[in-house]
C-alpha positions as CSV (number, residue, x, y, z in Angstrom):
1,M,-36.1,-0.2,43.0
2,N,-36.1,3.1,41.2
3,K,-35.2,3.3,37.5
4,F,-32.2,5.5,36.9
5,I,-33.0,8.3,34.4
6,P,-30.0,10.4,33.2
7,K,-30.4,14.1,34.0
8,N,-30.2,15.2,30.4
9,Y,-32.7,12.7,29.0
10,A,-36.2,13.0,30.3
11,N,-37.4,9.6,29.1
12,G,-34.2,7.7,30.0
13,S,-33.2,7.3,26.4
14,R,-29.6,7.7,25.4
15,T,-30.6,9.4,22.1
16,I,-32.6,12.5,21.4
17,S,-35.2,12.0,18.8
18,K,-35.3,14.6,16.1
19,P,-38.3,15.7,14.1
20,K,-38.6,14.5,10.5
21,E,-38.1,18.1,9.3
22,Y,-34.6,18.0,10.7
23,F,-33.6,15.2,8.4
24,K,-35.3,16.8,5.4
25,K,-33.3,20.0,6.1
26,T,-30.1,18.1,6.5
27,R,-30.6,16.2,3.3
28,N,-31.5,19.4,1.5
29,D,-28.4,21.1,3.0
30,K,-26.2,18.3,1.7
31,Q,-27.8,18.4,-1.7
32,I,-27.2,22.2,-1.9
33,A,-23.6,21.8,-0.7
34,G,-23.0,19.1,-3.2
35,A,-24.4,21.1,-6.0
36,S,-22.3,24.1,-5.0
37,A,-19.2,22.0,-4.9
38,K,-19.9,20.6,-8.3
39,K,-20.5,24.1,-9.7
40,N,-17.3,25.3,-8.2
41,G,-15.4,22.3,-9.5
42,Q,-16.7,23.0,-13.0
43,Y,-15.7,26.6,-12.6
44,F,-12.2,25.5,-11.4
45,E,-11.8,23.4,-14.5
46,S,-12.8,26.3,-16.8
47,V,-10.2,28.5,-15.1
48,I,-7.6,25.7,-15.8
49,E,-8.8,25.5,-19.5
50,I,-8.4,29.3,-19.9
51,T,-4.9,29.0,-18.4
52,C,-4.1,26.1,-20.8
53,R,-5.1,28.3,-23.8
54,Y,-2.9,31.1,-22.4
55,Y,0.0,28.6,-22.1
56,K,-0.6,27.4,-25.7
57,Q,-0.8,30.9,-27.1
58,H,2.5,31.8,-25.4
59,Q,4.2,28.5,-26.5
60,I,4.7,27.4,-22.9
61,A,2.8,24.2,-23.1
62,D,0.0,22.4,-25.0
63,I,-2.3,20.9,-22.5
64,Q,-5.8,19.6,-23.2
65,K,-8.7,18.4,-21.1
66,T,-9.1,14.6,-21.3
67,P,-12.5,13.7,-22.7
68,E,-14.7,11.4,-20.6
69,P,-15.1,8.0,-22.2
70,M,-18.8,7.6,-23.0
71,R,-21.0,5.1,-24.8
72,I,-24.2,6.4,-26.6
73,L,-27.3,4.4,-25.6
74,E,-29.9,6.2,-27.6
75,T,-30.1,9.1,-30.0
76,L,-32.9,11.5,-29.0
77,D,-32.5,14.2,-31.6
78,K,-29.8,13.7,-34.2
79,S,-30.2,17.2,-35.7
80,K,-29.4,18.8,-32.3
81,G,-26.9,16.3,-31.2
82,I,-28.9,15.2,-28.2
83,F,-28.4,11.6,-27.0
84,K,-28.6,9.4,-23.9
85,A,-25.2,8.1,-22.8
86,V,-23.3,6.4,-19.9
87,F,-19.7,6.7,-18.9
88,E,-17.9,3.5,-20.0
89,K,-15.1,3.4,-17.4
90,Q,-13.6,5.5,-14.7
91,A,-11.9,8.7,-15.9
92,Q,-8.3,9.2,-16.7
93,P,-6.5,12.3,-15.2
94,D,-8.3,15.5,-16.2
95,F,-5.5,17.1,-18.2
96,K,-2.7,15.8,-20.4
97,G,-0.2,17.6,-22.6
98,V,3.4,18.5,-23.3
99,L,5.6,21.3,-21.9
100,K,8.0,23.3,-24.0
101,G,11.0,21.1,-24.5
102,G,9.0,17.9,-24.8
103,R,8.3,16.8,-21.3
104,T,4.8,15.2,-20.8
105,I,2.5,16.7,-18.2
106,I,-0.6,15.1,-16.6
107,F,-2.6,16.3,-13.7
108,E,-5.9,16.0,-12.0
109,A,-8.0,18.9,-10.9
110,K,-9.8,18.6,-7.5
111,H,-12.0,21.1,-5.7
112,T,-13.3,21.1,-2.2
113,N,-15.4,23.5,-0.2
114,G,-14.2,21.7,2.9
115,K,-11.2,22.1,5.2
116,S,-9.3,19.1,3.8
117,I,-9.1,16.9,0.7
118,A,-8.9,13.1,0.9
119,Q,-6.4,11.0,-0.9
120,D,-9.1,8.6,-2.2
121,R,-10.5,11.3,-4.5
122,L,-8.5,9.7,-7.3
123,S,-9.8,6.5,-9.1
124,L,-7.7,3.4,-9.5
125,E,-7.3,4.1,-13.2
126,Q,-6.1,7.6,-12.4
127,I,-3.6,6.3,-9.9
128,E,-2.3,3.7,-12.5
129,N,-2.0,6.5,-15.1
130,F,0.0,8.8,-12.7
131,T,2.2,5.9,-11.6
132,S,3.0,4.9,-15.2
133,H,3.6,8.4,-16.5
134,H,5.7,9.3,-13.4
135,K,8.0,6.3,-13.9
136,L,8.6,7.5,-17.5
137,G,9.6,11.0,-16.3
138,A,6.3,13.0,-16.8
139,E,5.4,15.9,-14.6
140,C,2.5,14.6,-12.6
141,F,0.5,16.4,-9.9
142,V,-2.9,17.1,-8.4
143,L,-4.1,20.7,-8.7
144,V,-6.3,21.5,-5.7
145,S,-8.8,24.3,-5.1
146,F,-10.0,25.1,-1.6
147,E,-13.2,27.1,-1.9
148,M,-12.0,28.7,-5.2
149,R,-9.8,31.0,-3.0
150,N,-6.6,29.0,-2.4
151,F,-4.9,26.8,-5.0
152,Y,-2.1,24.2,-4.6
153,K,0.0,22.1,-7.0
154,I,0.7,18.8,-5.1
155,P,3.4,16.7,-6.8
156,W,2.3,13.1,-7.4
157,E,4.9,11.7,-5.0
158,I,3.5,13.8,-2.2
159,W,-0.1,12.9,-3.0
160,R,0.8,9.2,-3.4
161,D,2.7,9.1,-0.1
162,M,0.4,11.3,1.8
163,Q,-0.3,8.8,4.5
164,F,3.4,8.3,5.3
165,I,4.3,12.0,5.0
166,F,1.3,13.5,6.9
167,K,0.3,10.4,8.9
168,K,-3.2,10.6,7.5
169,K,-5.1,10.0,4.3
170,S,-6.1,13.6,3.7
171,V,-4.4,17.0,3.6
172,N,-5.4,20.5,4.7
173,Q,-4.0,23.8,3.7
174,S,-1.4,23.9,6.4
175,D,-0.1,20.5,5.4
176,I,0.6,21.6,1.8
177,K,2.0,25.0,2.6
178,G,4.8,25.6,0.0
179,Y,2.8,24.2,-2.9
180,E,0.6,27.3,-3.4
181,V,-0.2,28.4,-6.9
182,E,-0.9,32.0,-7.7
183,Y,-4.1,33.0,-9.4
184,M,-3.8,36.4,-11.0
185,N,-5.4,38.2,-14.0
186,G,-7.6,35.1,-14.7
187,I,-4.5,32.8,-15.0
188,L,-3.7,30.0,-12.6
189,N,0.1,29.9,-12.7
190,F,0.8,26.2,-12.2
191,I,3.7,25.9,-14.6
């Protein structure tokens, strides 16, 4: 009896083995992509902070970045303010403040270099914060950057109900058409 060997696999294997260099390259590519996304995310937050300063100067809103809750483990150089620390708990939404007229505003900034952004990018604590603030009448939304080129202000209700509205747990730019935010002269016009 002859052994059947599929045409595309010389050794009869169903998988094609890849050299170790392939996996190193893939891991490095992922690390580079991750570092790039992190850098773009930080840049995105700096654009938002500049916009918040503009809003404050023009008495449109007073919005501040929420500090990350940290616990100092060890002081390395007190004179230079260098220490070792860990995050105590998951973060709250990135920005909180008040709009002219007194309405509270909270939002999370999310950046992606990909084609879509997943609903699970928010922590449980952030979801609880959004839910509580939204029930009390605050303006709540997720501000999204796609490749630092296109920006969207997705209302909390849309983000929260994403699976029911879009029949999936992520959104791409065509899904959120109509929620675009203009970026002009260094200001991201999200109010």
